[in-house]
C-alpha positions as CSV (number, residue, x, y, z in Angstrom):
1,M,306.4,206.4,215.3
2,A,303.5,204.3,214.1
3,S,302.7,203.3,217.6
4,S,302.7,206.9,218.8
5,A,300.5,208.0,215.9
6,S,298.0,205.3,216.8
7,L,297.8,206.4,220.4
8,L,297.3,210.0,219.4
9,A,294.5,209.1,217.0
10,F,292.8,207.0,219.7
11,A,293.0,209.8,222.2
12,L,291.3,212.3,219.8
13,L,288.3,210.0,219.2
14,P,285.0,211.1,220.8
15,P,284.3,209.3,224.2
16,Q,281.5,207.2,222.8
17,I,283.8,205.7,220.1
18,A,287.0,205.6,222.2
19,N,285.2,203.6,224.9
20,A,283.1,201.4,222.7
21,D,282.9,198.7,225.4
22,E,281.2,201.1,227.9
23,E,277.5,202.0,227.6
24,P,277.2,205.7,226.7
25,I,275.7,207.9,229.5
26,E,273.6,209.8,227.0
27,Q,271.5,206.6,226.3
28,Q,270.4,206.4,229.9
29,T,269.2,210.1,230.4
30,P,266.0,210.3,228.3
31,A,264.3,207.5,230.2
32,V,264.8,209.3,233.5
33,T,263.7,212.6,232.1
34,A,260.5,211.1,230.6
35,T,259.5,209.6,233.9
36,A,260.1,212.8,235.9
37,T,257.9,214.9,233.5
38,A,255.0,212.4,233.0
39,P,251.6,213.8,233.8
40,T,250.2,212.5,237.1
41,S,246.9,214.5,237.5
42,T,243.9,212.3,238.3
43,R,241.5,215.0,239.4
44,Q,237.8,214.2,239.4
45,I,234.6,215.8,240.8
46,Q,232.2,213.5,242.4
47,G,228.4,213.9,242.0
48,C,225.9,214.9,244.6
49,P,224.9,212.0,247.0
50,K,221.5,210.4,246.5
51,I,218.9,211.6,249.1
52,A,218.4,208.7,251.5
53,K,215.4,210.2,253.3
54,S,212.3,211.2,251.4
55,G,211.6,214.9,251.5
56,K,215.1,215.9,252.6
57,P,216.6,218.8,250.6
58,S,219.7,218.1,248.6
59,N,221.2,221.6,248.6
60,C,223.7,220.3,245.9
61,I,224.0,220.5,242.2
62,G,226.7,218.9,240.0
63,T,227.5,218.1,236.4
64,S,227.9,214.4,237.2
65,N,224.3,213.9,238.4
66,I,222.9,213.1,234.9
67,K,220.5,210.6,236.4
68,Q,219.1,213.0,239.1
69,L,217.4,215.9,237.4
70,D,216.8,217.8,240.6
71,S,220.6,218.0,241.3
72,Y,221.9,218.0,237.7
73,S,223.4,221.1,236.1
74,P,225.0,221.0,232.6
75,P,228.7,221.7,232.2
76,W,230.0,224.9,230.7
77,T,231.7,225.0,227.3
78,F,234.3,227.4,226.1
79,D,236.1,228.2,222.8
80,V,239.3,229.7,224.2
81,S,242.3,227.7,225.3
82,P,241.9,225.6,228.5
83,D,244.5,227.8,230.3
84,E,242.7,230.9,229.3
85,A,239.4,229.4,230.5
86,F,241.0,228.5,233.9
87,A,242.5,232.0,234.2
88,R,239.1,233.6,233.6
89,L,237.5,231.3,236.1
90,K,240.0,232.3,238.8
91,G,239.5,236.0,237.9
92,I,235.8,235.7,238.5
93,V,236.2,234.0,241.8
94,T,239.0,236.3,243.2
95,S,237.1,239.4,242.2
96,D,234.2,238.5,244.6
97,P,235.1,239.0,248.3
98,S,232.4,236.6,249.4
99,F,234.5,233.7,248.0
100,T,237.3,232.1,249.9
101,I,239.8,230.1,247.8
102,V,240.4,226.7,249.4
103,E,242.6,225.1,246.8
104,I,244.1,225.8,243.4
105,D,245.7,223.1,241.3
106,A,247.0,224.9,238.2
107,D,248.4,221.8,236.6
108,A,245.1,220.0,236.8
109,R,243.1,223.3,236.3
110,F,241.2,222.6,239.5
111,L,239.7,225.2,241.8
112,A,237.8,224.8,245.1
113,V,236.2,227.7,247.0
114,D,233.9,228.3,250.0
115,V,231.2,230.9,250.1
116,K,229.2,232.1,253.1
117,R,225.4,231.8,252.8
118,L,223.3,233.0,255.7
119,N,224.3,230.8,258.7
120,T,226.0,228.1,256.7
121,V,228.8,227.6,254.2
122,D,228.6,226.3,250.7
123,S,231.5,224.7,248.8
124,M,232.2,224.8,245.0
125,E,234.6,222.8,243.0
126,F,235.5,223.4,239.3
127,L,237.6,221.4,236.9
128,V,238.5,222.7,233.4
129,K,238.8,219.8,231.0
130,G,240.8,220.6,228.0
131,D,240.0,217.4,226.1
132,D,236.3,218.1,225.9
133,Q,236.5,221.9,226.2
134,V,234.2,221.9,229.2
135,V,234.1,223.0,232.8
136,I,232.6,220.5,235.2
137,F,231.6,221.5,238.7
138,K,229.8,220.8,241.9
139,S,228.2,223.3,244.3
140,F,226.9,222.1,247.6
141,E,226.2,222.9,251.3
142,K,229.4,222.0,253.1
143,D,227.7,219.9,255.8
144,L,225.5,217.8,253.6
145,D,225.0,215.2,256.3
146,N,223.1,217.6,258.5
147,V,221.0,219.5,255.9
148,I,217.6,220.4,257.2
149,V,216.4,223.5,255.4
150,S,216.4,223.9,251.6
151,D,218.7,226.4,250.0
152,F,215.8,227.4,247.7
153,G,218.0,227.1,244.7
154,A,220.9,229.3,246.0
155,N,223.6,226.9,244.8
156,R,222.1,226.7,241.3
157,K,221.6,230.4,241.1
158,R,225.2,231.1,242.2
159,V,226.6,228.9,239.5
160,E,224.6,230.6,236.8
161,E,225.7,234.1,238.1
162,L,229.3,233.1,238.0
163,R,229.0,231.8,234.4
164,K,227.4,235.1,233.3
165,K,230.2,237.1,234.8
166,S,232.6,235.4,232.3
167,G,231.6,237.9,229.7
168,G,230.5,235.2,227.2
169,V,233.6,233.0,227.7
170,F,231.5,230.2,229.3
171,S,228.3,228.9,227.7
172,V,225.8,226.3,228.9
173,M,226.5,222.9,227.2
174,G,223.7,221.9,224.9
175,A,222.0,225.3,225.0
176,G,219.6,225.4,222.1
177,L,220.4,221.8,221.2
178,T,218.4,218.6,221.8
179,A,218.8,215.0,220.7
180,D,217.2,216.0,217.4
181,S,220.3,218.0,216.7
182,Y,222.3,214.7,216.5
183,D,219.9,211.9,215.3
184,G,216.7,213.6,214.2
185,G,213.2,213.2,215.7
186,A,209.7,212.9,214.7
187,A,207.7,216.2,215.0
188,G,210.1,217.3,217.8
189,K,209.2,214.5,220.2
190,R,212.7,214.4,221.5
191,N,212.8,218.1,222.5
192,G,212.0,217.4,226.1
193,V,214.2,217.2,229.2
194,G,215.5,213.7,228.1
195,G,216.5,215.0,224.7
196,Q,218.3,218.0,226.3
197,L,220.2,215.6,228.6
198,K,221.3,213.4,225.7
199,A,222.8,216.5,224.1
200,F,224.5,217.6,227.3
201,Y,225.9,214.2,228.1
202,G,227.1,213.6,224.5
203,L,229.7,216.4,225.0
204,N,231.2,217.7,221.7
205,S,230.6,214.5,219.8
206,G,226.9,213.9,220.7
207,Q,227.7,210.3,221.5
208,G,228.0,208.3,224.7
209,Y,224.6,209.0,226.2
210,E,222.9,205.8,225.2
211,G,223.7,203.8,228.3
212,V,222.2,206.4,230.6
213,F,218.8,206.1,229.0
214,E,218.5,202.3,228.6
């Protein structure tokens, strides 16, 4: 009877206790799940290329060109959630029939479009960065290697027009701010283009621009 009772008690034990010598399956599952759901987005937007030939038009603007004032454009800022900002950006683009969506990466919040301009095509790339609450972008003539005629500011104007269509969701980074806003300045001497760029490049913290202006 004692032996039968022992066998019955052993059979009623949970599997992880009854089979103490075997590794529980539950201990192996979390590691597999974590690997499968790990973020893999490495999206970036490259800056406009430097003009190799003097006098050649660039027909390109980008938020990464902080050392090239002629092709630099400050990022946009936003106060809504990154997902809402990306949704608003997509809404603006899809509502304009002159834009053709080339790629949408919702996980990375990346958007690429083409737009017809006279006898050529321009491309635009946008990346909504939730960590800094900014939208970085690049707008350029698609065949940059064979650019001959200036776009007369068309790419820059188009970017600004898109921003204004957001209904106030997107603002120009650093608008109304200069380097004085972060570290002071004597008689407003830092209120020029360099000061504005320092404010732009500093993102939300106002830091990180020093190396650019060494």
